C-alpha positions as CSV (number, residue, x, y, z in Angstrom):
1,X,75.7,78.6,-248.4
2,X,73.3,78.7,-251.0
3,X,70.3,80.6,-250.4
4,X,66.6,82.4,-251.2
5,X,65.4,84.5,-250.2
6,X,63.5,83.0,-247.1
7,X,65.1,79.6,-247.8
8,X,68.2,77.6,-247.4
9,X,69.0,75.5,-251.2
10,X,72.6,73.7,-250.0
11,X,75.5,74.9,-249.4
12,X,78.7,75.6,-251.7
13,X,80.4,72.1,-251.8
14,X,83.0,72.5,-253.5
15,X,83.8,75.0,-250.1
16,X,83.1,71.7,-248.1
17,X,85.3,70.0,-249.4
18,X,87.9,72.2,-249.3
19,X,87.2,72.3,-245.8
20,X,87.3,68.5,-245.5
21,X,90.6,68.9,-247.1
22,X,91.8,71.0,-244.6
23,X,90.7,69.1,-241.9
24,X,92.3,65.9,-242.9
25,X,89.2,64.1,-244.0
26,X,89.7,61.7,-247.5
27,X,87.9,63.4,-250.7
28,X,86.4,59.9,-251.0
29,X,84.6,59.7,-247.6
30,X,83.6,63.5,-248.4
31,X,82.4,63.0,-251.3
32,X,80.1,59.9,-250.2
33,X,78.9,61.5,-246.6
34,X,78.5,65.8,-247.6
35,X,75.9,65.5,-249.6
36,X,73.7,63.5,-246.6
37,X,74.9,66.2,-244.3
38,X,73.8,68.6,-246.4
39,X,70.4,67.4,-247.0
40,X,69.5,67.2,-242.9
41,X,71.6,70.6,-242.2
42,X,69.1,72.2,-245.2
43,X,66.1,70.9,-244.1
44,X,67.2,71.8,-240.1
45,X,67.9,75.3,-241.1
46,X,64.7,75.6,-243.3
47,X,62.8,74.2,-240.2
48,X,63.8,76.9,-238.3
49,X,63.2,79.8,-240.7
50,X,59.7,78.5,-240.6
51,X,58.9,79.2,-236.8
């Protein structure tokens, strides 16, 4: 995870792609889906921290 004080700014996508590979998820599928999942996760994590 990449963070700044008080905010999440993203994932380490290299690590996420490595995890996907370890789970047997094809690289093209992971590359397509991870940015979408990352955007939602970052938004939700920052919303939770604001509360």
